[in-house]
SETOR-614381 format. One record per residue (C-alpha): residue in three letters; z, x, y; residue number from 1. Coordinates in Angstrom, 2 decimals, padded with zeros to 5 digits, m for minus. Layout:
BEGIN
{'ALA',{Z,X,Y},NUM}
...
end
This chain:
BEGIN
{'MET',{m030.91,019.69,009.82},1}
{'ARG',{m027.57,019.67,010.27},2}
{'THR',{m025.96,018.89,006.98},3}
{'ILE',{m022.16,016.95,006.21},4}
{'ALA',{m019.87,017.35,003.76},5}
{'VAL',{m017.96,014.72,002.26},6}
{'ILE',{m014.78,015.15,m000.22},7}
{'GLY',{m013.94,011.88,m002.36},8}
{'ALA',{m016.35,009.16,m002.90},9}
{'GLY',{m013.33,006.52,m002.29},10}
{'ALA',{m013.24,003.57,000.65},11}
{'ALA',{m013.30,005.95,003.40},12}
{'GLY',{m015.91,008.28,002.30},13}
{'CYS',{m018.29,006.54,001.06},14}
{'PHE',{m018.11,003.99,004.23},15}
{'CYS',{m018.00,007.40,006.53},16}
{'ALA',{m020.91,008.73,004.74},17}
{'ALA',{m022.93,005.12,005.15},18}
{'LEU',{m022.10,005.07,008.63},19}
{'LEU',{m022.89,008.50,009.11},20}
{'SER',{m026.63,008.41,007.38},21}
{'ARG',{m027.36,005.44,010.04},22}
{'LEU',{m026.24,007.07,012.80},23}
{'HIS',{m027.95,010.34,012.20},24}
{'PRO',{m030.93,009.87,010.19},25}
{'ASP',{m032.00,012.86,009.59},26}
{'TRP',{m028.72,014.95,008.66},27}
{'LYS',{m027.84,015.76,005.40},28}
{'VAL',{m024.97,013.86,004.21},29}
{'CYS',{m023.41,015.03,000.85},30}
{'VAL',{m020.20,013.37,m000.66},31}
{'LEU',{m018.81,015.08,m003.67},32}
{'GLU',{m016.57,013.45,m006.17},33}
{'ALA',{m014.57,014.67,m009.15},34}
{'ALA',{m014.52,011.28,m011.08},35}
{'ALA',{m017.67,010.44,m013.02},36}
{'HIS',{m018.01,007.22,m010.39},37}
{'PRO',{m017.20,006.03,m007.17},38}
{'MET',{m015.17,003.95,m005.82},39}
{'GLN',{m013.51,003.87,m008.89},40}
{'LYS',{m009.78,003.14,m007.18},41}
{'LEU',{m011.91,000.51,m004.93},42}
{'ALA',{m013.42,m001.73,m007.72},43}
{'VAL',{m010.00,m002.60,m009.11},44}
{'THR',{m008.17,m002.89,m006.43},45}
{'GLY',{m006.07,m006.19,m005.25},46}
{'GLY',{m006.30,m007.12,m008.99},47}
{'GLY',{m010.51,m006.44,m009.05},48}
{'ARG',{m010.60,m009.23,m006.22},49}
{'CYS',{m010.19,m006.48,m003.49},50}
{'ASN',{m008.34,m007.25,m000.18},51}
{'ILE',{m010.64,m005.68,002.12},52}
{'THR',{m008.78,m006.46,005.06},53}
{'ASN',{m006.06,m008.68,007.03},54}
{'SER',{m006.41,m010.91,010.09},55}
{'PHE',{m003.04,m008.96,011.64},56}
{'GLU',{m002.00,m012.75,012.90},57}
{'PHE',{001.45,m012.92,010.95},58}
{'VAL',{002.09,m009.05,012.07},59}
{'ASP',{004.67,m008.75,015.23},60}
{'SER',{004.31,m004.88,014.82},61}
{'LEU',{002.48,m002.39,013.44},62}
{'SER',{005.36,m000.67,012.25},63}
{'ASP',{005.96,m003.34,010.15},64}
{'VAL',{002.95,m002.79,008.50},65}
{'TYR',{002.31,000.74,008.60},66}
{'PRO',{005.11,002.80,007.80},67}
{'ARG',{004.01,005.99,008.82},68}
{'GLY',{000.97,006.04,011.23},69}
{'ALA',{001.54,003.10,013.01},70}
{'ASN',{000.76,004.60,016.33},71}
{'LEU',{m002.45,006.30,015.38},72}
{'MET',{m003.76,003.11,013.61},73}
{'LYS',{m002.84,001.33,017.10},74}
{'ARG',{m005.56,003.01,018.93},75}
{'LEU',{m007.97,003.26,015.80},76}
{'LEU',{m008.06,m000.61,015.19},77}
{'HIS',{m009.00,m001.20,019.00},78}
{'SER',{m012.20,001.19,018.25},79}
{'PHE',{m012.62,m000.70,014.45},80}
{'GLY',{m010.36,m003.28,013.43},81}
{'PRO',{m010.53,m006.24,011.00},82}
{'GLU',{m012.94,m008.24,012.92},83}
{'ASP',{m015.34,m005.17,013.00},84}
{'CYS',{m014.64,m004.46,009.25},85}
{'LEU',{m016.05,m008.24,008.55},86}
{'HIS',{m018.97,m008.30,010.75},87}
{'TRP',{m020.65,m005.04,009.21},88}
{'PHE',{m020.16,m006.57,006.03},89}
{'GLY',{m020.91,m009.78,006.43},90}
{'GLU',{m024.29,m008.08,008.08},91}
{'ARG',{m025.18,m007.21,004.43},92}
{'GLY',{m024.42,m010.30,002.95},93}
{'VAL',{m020.72,m010.25,002.39},94}
{'ARG',{m018.83,m013.70,003.19},95}
{'PHE',{m015.01,m013.70,003.17},96}
{'VAL',{m011.82,m016.13,002.94},97}
{'THR',{m008.71,m015.79,004.72},98}
{'GLN',{m005.46,m017.01,002.83},99}
{'GLY',{m002.86,m018.29,004.46},100}
{'ASP',{m000.79,m015.28,004.62},101}
{'GLY',{m003.28,m013.47,006.57},102}
{'CYS',{m004.91,m011.30,003.63},103}
{'VAL',{m008.98,m011.23,003.47},104}
{'PHE',{m010.53,m011.57,000.11},105}
{'PRO',{m014.91,m011.70,m000.59},106}
{'GLN',{m015.72,m014.89,m001.23},107}
{'SER',{m016.98,m014.06,m004.67},108}
{'GLN',{m013.00,m012.51,m005.46},109}
{'ASP',{m015.11,m009.44,m006.85},110}
{'ALA',{m014.46,m006.22,m005.17},111}
{'MET',{m017.85,m004.92,m007.09},112}
{'GLN',{m019.27,m006.20,m004.22},113}
{'ILE',{m017.92,m004.33,m001.90},114}
{'VAL',{m018.65,m001.59,m004.01},115}
{'ARG',{m022.11,m002.55,m004.55},116}
{'THR',{m022.80,m002.72,m000.82},117}
{'LEU',{m021.28,000.38,000.17},118}
{'VAL',{m023.51,002.16,m002.76},119}
{'ARG',{m026.13,000.22,m001.18},120}
{'ALA',{m025.76,001.41,002.21},121}
{'MET',{m025.41,004.81,001.25},122}
{'GLU',{m028.69,004.69,m000.74},123}
{'GLU',{m030.33,003.44,001.71},124}
{'GLY',{m029.44,006.33,004.07},125}
{'GLY',{m030.50,008.73,001.67},126}
{'VAL',{m026.74,009.99,001.35},127}
{'GLN',{m026.44,011.97,m001.96},128}
{'VAL',{m023.40,011.36,m003.63},129}
{'LEU',{m022.73,013.88,m006.26},130}
{'CYS',{m019.56,012.92,m008.80},131}
{'ASN',{m018.03,015.00,m011.71},132}
{'HIS',{m018.19,017.71,m009.28},133}
{'LYS',{m014.58,018.37,m008.13},134}
{'VAL',{m014.04,020.52,m004.78},135}
{'THR',{m011.30,023.57,m005.25},136}
{'ALA',{m010.90,024.66,m001.70},137}
{'ILE',{m011.99,024.34,001.83},138}
{'GLU',{m012.14,027.80,003.56},139}
{'ARG',{m011.87,028.02,007.64},140}
{'ASP',{m015.21,028.63,007.94},141}
{'LEU',{m016.09,025.16,006.40},142}
{'SER',{m017.18,026.74,002.62},143}
{'VAL',{m016.40,024.04,m000.01},144}
{'HIS',{m015.77,025.39,m003.56},145}
{'PHE',{m016.48,023.33,m006.01},146}
{'GLN',{m016.61,023.14,m009.96},147}
{'GLU',{m018.89,020.86,m012.01},148}
{'ALA',{m017.11,018.85,m014.89},149}
{'SER',{m018.01,020.88,m017.60},150}
{'GLY',{m016.28,023.80,m016.19},151}
{'LYS',{m019.07,026.14,m016.82},152}
{'LEU',{m020.74,025.59,m013.52},153}
{'GLY',{m019.80,025.87,m009.56},154}
{'GLY',{m020.70,026.72,m006.40},155}
{'THR',{m020.73,026.79,m002.64},156}
{'LEU',{m021.33,024.66,000.02},157}
{'ARG',{m021.65,025.74,004.14},158}
{'PRO',{m021.96,022.41,005.78},159}
{'ASP',{m021.88,022.15,009.56},160}
{'ALA',{m018.99,019.59,009.09},161}
{'VAL',{m016.46,018.41,006.25},162}
{'VAL',{m015.11,015.07,005.85},163}
{'LEU',{m011.94,015.23,003.81},164}
{'THR',{m011.11,012.14,002.28},165}
{'THR',{m009.53,012.97,m000.95},166}
{'GLY',{m006.53,010.93,m000.69},167}
{'GLY',{m003.04,012.58,m001.84},168}
{'ALA',{m003.66,015.71,m003.60},169}
{'THR',{m004.60,017.82,m000.85},170}
{'ALA',{m002.27,021.02,m000.63},171}
{'ARG',{m004.57,022.91,m003.09},172}
{'LEU',{m007.53,022.11,m001.15},173}
{'LEU',{m006.36,023.40,002.16},174}
{'SER',{m003.98,026.09,001.09},175}
{'GLY',{m005.83,029.10,003.01},176}
{'THR',{m006.16,026.76,006.52},177}
{'GLY',{m002.77,027.18,007.59},178}
{'ILE',{m003.01,023.00,008.05},179}
{'GLU',{000.69,021.54,007.53},180}
{'LEU',{001.05,019.04,004.97},181}
{'VAL',{003.45,016.54,004.48},182}
{'GLY',{004.62,016.08,000.73},183}
{'ASP',{003.15,013.10,m001.00},184}
{'VAL',{005.07,010.69,m002.86},185}
{'PRO',{004.43,007.53,m004.54},186}
{'SER',{004.47,004.37,m002.26},187}
{'LEU',{003.77,000.95,m003.26},188}
{'PHE',{005.45,000.94,m006.58},189}
{'THR',{008.11,m001.40,m008.96},190}
{'LEU',{011.42,m000.81,m009.19},191}
{'LYS',{012.72,m000.69,m012.77},192}
{'ILE',{016.50,m002.30,m012.82},193}
{'GLU',{018.35,m001.96,m016.47},194}
{'ASP',{019.98,m005.80,m015.93},195}
{'GLU',{020.00,m008.08,m019.00},196}
{'GLY',{020.39,m011.03,m016.87},197}
{'LEU',{017.74,m010.44,m014.71},198}
{'ARG',{015.34,m009.31,m017.40},199}
{'SER',{016.38,m012.77,m019.23},200}
{'LEU',{014.64,m014.08,m016.47},201}
{'MET',{011.02,m012.64,m016.71},202}
{'GLY',{008.11,m014.19,m014.65},203}
{'THR',{010.58,m016.11,m012.17},204}
{'VAL',{009.43,m016.20,m008.97},205}
{'VAL',{011.42,m016.48,m006.08},206}
{'ASP',{010.21,m017.13,m002.00},207}
{'ASN',{011.85,m015.63,000.59},208}
{'VAL',{013.94,m013.42,m000.07},209}
{'THR',{015.15,m010.09,001.65},210}
{'LEU',{016.00,m007.30,000.16},211}
{'GLY',{017.74,m003.59,000.46},212}
{'LEU',{018.91,m000.51,m000.22},213}
{'THR',{022.53,m000.28,000.02},214}
{'GLY',{023.81,002.34,002.60},215}
{'THR',{020.71,002.51,004.22},216}
{'ARG',{018.68,000.13,006.90},217}
{'PHE',{015.88,m000.22,004.49},218}
{'ARG',{015.01,m004.10,004.58},219}
{'SER',{011.86,m005.75,003.45},220}
{'HIS',{011.51,m009.94,003.14},221}
{'GLY',{008.95,m011.95,000.96},222}
{'THR',{008.12,m012.76,m002.84},223}
{'LEU',{010.11,m011.32,m005.42},224}
{'LEU',{008.84,m011.34,m009.15},225}
{'LEU',{011.23,m010.76,m012.01},226}
{'THR',{010.09,m008.70,m014.89},227}
{'ASP',{010.86,m007.54,m017.99},228}
{'TRP',{011.67,m004.03,m016.44},229}
{'GLY',{013.03,m005.30,m013.19},230}
{'VAL',{011.52,m006.32,m010.12},231}
{'SER',{008.03,m006.11,m008.60},232}
{'GLY',{006.33,m008.66,m006.17},233}
{'PRO',{005.75,m008.28,m002.45},234}
{'ALA',{009.41,m008.13,m001.44},235}
{'THR',{009.79,m005.02,m003.31},236}
{'LEU',{006.40,m003.08,m003.00},237}
{'ARG',{007.42,m003.59,000.46},238}
{'LEU',{010.63,m002.23,000.64},239}
{'SER',{009.53,000.71,m002.03},240}
{'SER',{006.60,001.42,000.69},241}
{'TYR',{009.44,001.41,003.76},242}
{'ALA',{011.83,003.84,001.94},243}
{'ALA',{009.55,005.91,m000.21},244}
{'ARG',{010.76,009.35,000.82},245}
{'TRP',{014.58,008.10,000.51},246}
{'LEU',{013.40,006.73,m003.02},247}
{'SER',{012.02,009.83,m003.70},248}
{'GLU',{014.98,011.81,m002.62},249}
{'SER',{017.33,009.50,m004.28},250}
{'GLN',{015.25,010.70,m007.75},251}
{'TYR',{014.72,006.57,m007.62},252}
{'ARG',{018.22,005.86,m008.36},253}
{'GLY',{020.27,003.75,m005.98},254}
{'THR',{021.68,000.31,m005.40},255}
{'LEU',{019.29,m003.01,m004.60},256}
{'LEU',{020.56,m005.32,m002.72},257}
{'VAL',{019.53,m008.55,m002.82},258}
{'ASN',{019.79,m012.01,m000.70},259}
{'TRP',{018.51,m014.61,m002.53},260}
{'MET',{018.34,m017.14,m000.16},261}
{'ASP',{017.29,m015.36,002.95},262}
{'CYS',{019.93,m016.19,005.37},263}
{'SER',{022.84,m015.53,006.77},264}
{'GLU',{026.27,m016.31,005.85},265}
{'PRO',{027.15,m019.11,008.24},266}
{'GLU',{023.59,m020.64,007.42},267}
{'LEU',{024.59,m020.38,003.68},268}
{'ARG',{027.93,m022.21,004.51},269}
{'ASP',{026.41,m024.83,005.71},270}
{'ARG',{023.90,m025.23,003.37},271}
{'LEU',{026.27,m025.83,000.33},272}
{'PRO',{027.88,m028.87,001.13},273}
{'GLU',{024.47,m030.51,000.87},274}
{'MET',{024.83,m029.79,m003.03},275}
{'ALA',{028.25,m030.32,m003.35},276}
{'GLY',{028.07,m034.32,m004.22},277}
{'SER',{031.02,m035.97,m005.61},278}
{'GLY',{031.97,m034.91,m008.99},279}
{'ARG',{028.87,m032.37,m009.69},280}
{'THR',{028.68,m028.97,m011.31},281}
{'VAL',{028.27,m026.16,m009.71},282}
{'ALA',{025.73,m024.98,m012.37},283}
{'ASN',{023.87,m028.42,m012.17},284}
{'SER',{023.12,m028.73,m007.98},285}
{'HIS',{020.59,m025.40,m007.82},286}
{'PRO',{018.77,m025.35,m004.27},287}
{'ALA',{015.26,m026.55,m004.21},288}
{'GLU',{014.33,m022.25,m003.50},289}
{'LEU',{015.94,m020.90,m006.58},290}
{'SER',{014.79,m022.34,m010.07},291}
{'ASP',{017.20,m023.91,m012.42},292}
{'ARG',{017.76,m020.59,m015.14},293}
{'LEU',{018.20,m018.36,m011.90},294}
{'TRP',{020.94,m020.38,m010.32},295}
{'LYS',{022.34,m020.63,m013.48},296}
{'MET',{022.74,m016.76,m013.88},297}
{'LEU',{023.67,m015.92,m010.42},298}
{'VAL',{026.65,m018.45,m010.89},299}
{'GLY',{027.88,m016.77,m013.97},300}
{'ARG',{027.64,m013.49,m011.78},301}
{'ALA',{029.68,m014.99,m009.29},302}
{'GLY',{032.82,m015.61,m012.07},303}
{'ILE',{032.01,m019.59,m011.74},304}
{'ARG',{032.55,m021.36,m015.13},305}
{'PRO',{029.44,m023.25,m016.46},306}
{'ASP',{031.43,m026.21,m016.80},307}
{'ALA',{033.29,m025.65,m013.38},308}
{'ARG',{032.83,m028.62,m010.48},309}
{'TRP',{032.52,m027.79,m006.66},310}
{'ALA',{035.79,m029.47,m005.95},311}
{'GLU',{037.50,m027.07,m008.17},312}
{'LEU',{035.72,m024.05,m006.75},313}
{'GLY',{038.48,m023.10,m003.76},314}
{'SER',{038.06,m020.98,m000.97},315}
{'LYS',{038.11,m017.62,m003.40},316}
{'GLY',{035.46,m019.21,m005.64},317}
{'LEU',{033.42,m020.18,m003.01},318}
{'ALA',{033.18,m016.27,m001.17},319}
{'ARG',{032.44,m015.35,m004.65},320}
{'LEU',{029.46,m018.04,m005.22},321}
{'VAL',{028.36,m016.82,m000.92},322}
{'ASN',{029.17,m013.51,m002.01},323}
{'THR',{026.61,m013.52,m004.69},324}
{'LEU',{023.61,m015.61,m003.02},325}
{'ILE',{023.75,m013.25,000.27},326}
{'SER',{025.02,m009.78,m001.30},327}
{'ASP',{024.00,m009.87,m004.84},328}
{'THR',{023.78,m005.91,m006.37},329}
{'TYR',{022.07,m004.03,m009.03},330}
{'GLU',{021.52,m000.51,m010.24},331}
{'ILE',{018.00,000.69,m009.56},332}
{'THR',{017.59,003.13,m012.52},333}
{'GLY',{013.76,004.41,m011.73},334}
{'ARG',{010.35,003.43,m010.55},335}
{'ALA',{007.82,001.56,m012.88},336}
{'ARG',{005.45,004.02,m014.29},337}
{'PHE',{001.72,001.99,m014.22},338}
{'LYS',{m001.59,002.38,m012.80},339}
{'GLU',{m000.77,000.11,m009.98},340}
{'GLU',{000.87,003.15,m007.68},341}
{'PHE',{m002.23,003.57,m005.90},342}
{'VAL',{m000.84,004.80,m002.68},343}
{'THR',{001.04,007.84,m001.88},344}
{'CYS',{002.64,008.83,001.68},345}
{'GLY',{002.27,011.73,002.71},346}
{'GLY',{m000.51,014.13,003.51},347}
{'VAL',{m002.16,016.03,006.54},348}
{'ALA',{000.53,015.68,009.24},349}
{'LEU',{m000.77,013.69,012.03},350}
{'HIS',{000.20,016.12,014.92},351}
{'GLU',{m002.65,018.64,012.95},352}
{'ILE',{m004.96,015.95,013.79},353}
{'ARG',{m006.64,015.18,017.56},354}
{'PRO',{m006.13,011.09,017.30},355}
{'ASP',{m009.34,010.72,019.13},356}
{'THR',{m011.63,011.92,016.75},357}
{'LEU',{m009.39,013.01,013.82},358}
{'GLU',{m010.77,016.27,013.44},359}
{'SER',{m008.31,019.37,012.87},360}
{'ARG',{m006.73,021.19,016.02},361}
{'ARG',{m006.97,024.22,013.83},362}
{'VAL',{m010.24,024.31,012.00},363}
{'PRO',{m013.02,022.68,014.48},364}
{'GLY',{m015.41,021.00,012.09},365}
{'LEU',{m013.26,019.84,009.95},366}
{'TYR',{m012.44,016.28,009.96},367}
{'PHE',{m010.05,013.43,008.35},368}
{'ALA',{m010.24,009.66,006.66},369}
{'GLY',{m008.28,007.70,004.89},370}
{'GLU',{m005.21,008.10,002.90},371}
{'VAL',{m005.85,011.89,002.88},372}
{'MET',{m003.43,011.77,006.42},373}
{'ASP',{m000.16,010.80,006.32},374}
{'ILE',{m000.62,007.24,007.31},375}
{'ASP',{000.04,004.63,004.60},376}
{'ALA',{000.92,000.88,004.52},377}
{'VAL',{002.46,m001.94,002.54},378}
{'THR',{000.61,m004.43,000.84},379}
{'GLY',{m001.83,m007.24,002.17},380}
{'GLY',{m004.98,m005.41,002.79},381}
{'PHE',{m003.75,m002.77,005.44},382}
{'ASN',{m004.32,000.62,003.33},383}
{'LEU',{m007.84,m000.22,002.84},384}
{'GLN',{m008.15,m001.49,006.78},385}
{'ALA',{m006.81,002.00,007.26},386}
{'ALA',{m009.54,003.61,005.48},387}
{'TRP',{m012.16,001.65,007.45},388}
{'SER',{m010.82,002.92,010.81},389}
{'THR',{m010.62,006.34,010.34},390}
{'ALA',{m014.21,006.34,008.62},391}
{'TRP',{m015.16,004.75,011.37},392}
{'THR',{m013.58,007.05,013.98},393}
{'VAL',{m014.44,010.20,012.23},394}
{'ALA',{m018.41,008.88,011.82},395}
{'HIS',{m018.29,008.37,015.46},396}
{'SER',{m017.29,011.61,016.10},397}
{'ILE',{m019.25,014.21,014.57},398}
{'ARG',{m021.71,015.58,016.90},399}
end
């Protein structure tokens, strides 16, 4: 009987174990997890609703949603894409709804339905799940050393194959294998900005904003949420994903560039006459995209008096307003350290992995799935799709 050890009971690990147990019912599949319960992160993802995948309908290029690993994901999605994911879960009774932005959720809006489905699939396949078992090292001969939660008991497994799905902290597990690792840094986080004007607008949501980092080519588009600590929302999270390493190297300091109107200067100048009615004050003529409070704050940042009329602006005043609307800047003073930071970039360098099987080039019998590899994505279900696709590839590669 062959024995397969899956390290990590997250989405990728549990899906891979469930698939292996069905493909090879005569094999022993064992999952080791350091936490007290499997899939704790999956249970709260998407605000507890589980954004299980994305339709990819609005994705022009995979590099737009996979800043790292786009080429590998292009190959993997051909083998197991979003439709395959929905079919697999659909066969097990899960129904789905697709939002207008392409994000796919269980119809129940309950992440625990996905967790229970995977748990049931593992149970039906006879998978052994060992929680409170922390793996401490993996050797080149595939020996897996682990410690139980009490710290008093430990042991070593010697399986025929190992699937590593632990996510970020892999260096200590693979230190004896010679496998090259890319340093882990946070991705998908909110930015701390100590601007009182911005903070006073806490809760304001602005659609179709363009964000950037001055001095770089990093840009993102989407919805911006103003918070009591700075900025959040899809546009911010996407920018943090694109610039994850740059921001880490800059110690999370820099200048955030905001185009509030998501348009060019000529386009904005063409629109301004629509608001500049006879006798109107600038502060009381805001565009539909911006709230009254945000508009008045921006008018003040442009150095325009609250009672100033459009006719009084002159070319210099108009230039200041245009510049504020399309090139507003705020100093970033850090990143918010909250539990929503589920994703890191980094992990096993992709050139260390065989792209067709996701097996280690250096250690035969060692496979990788999920975030343990240097693959990560922006928000929208893309990270979970990477977990499903990589797990499926590994399960169908082990012979």
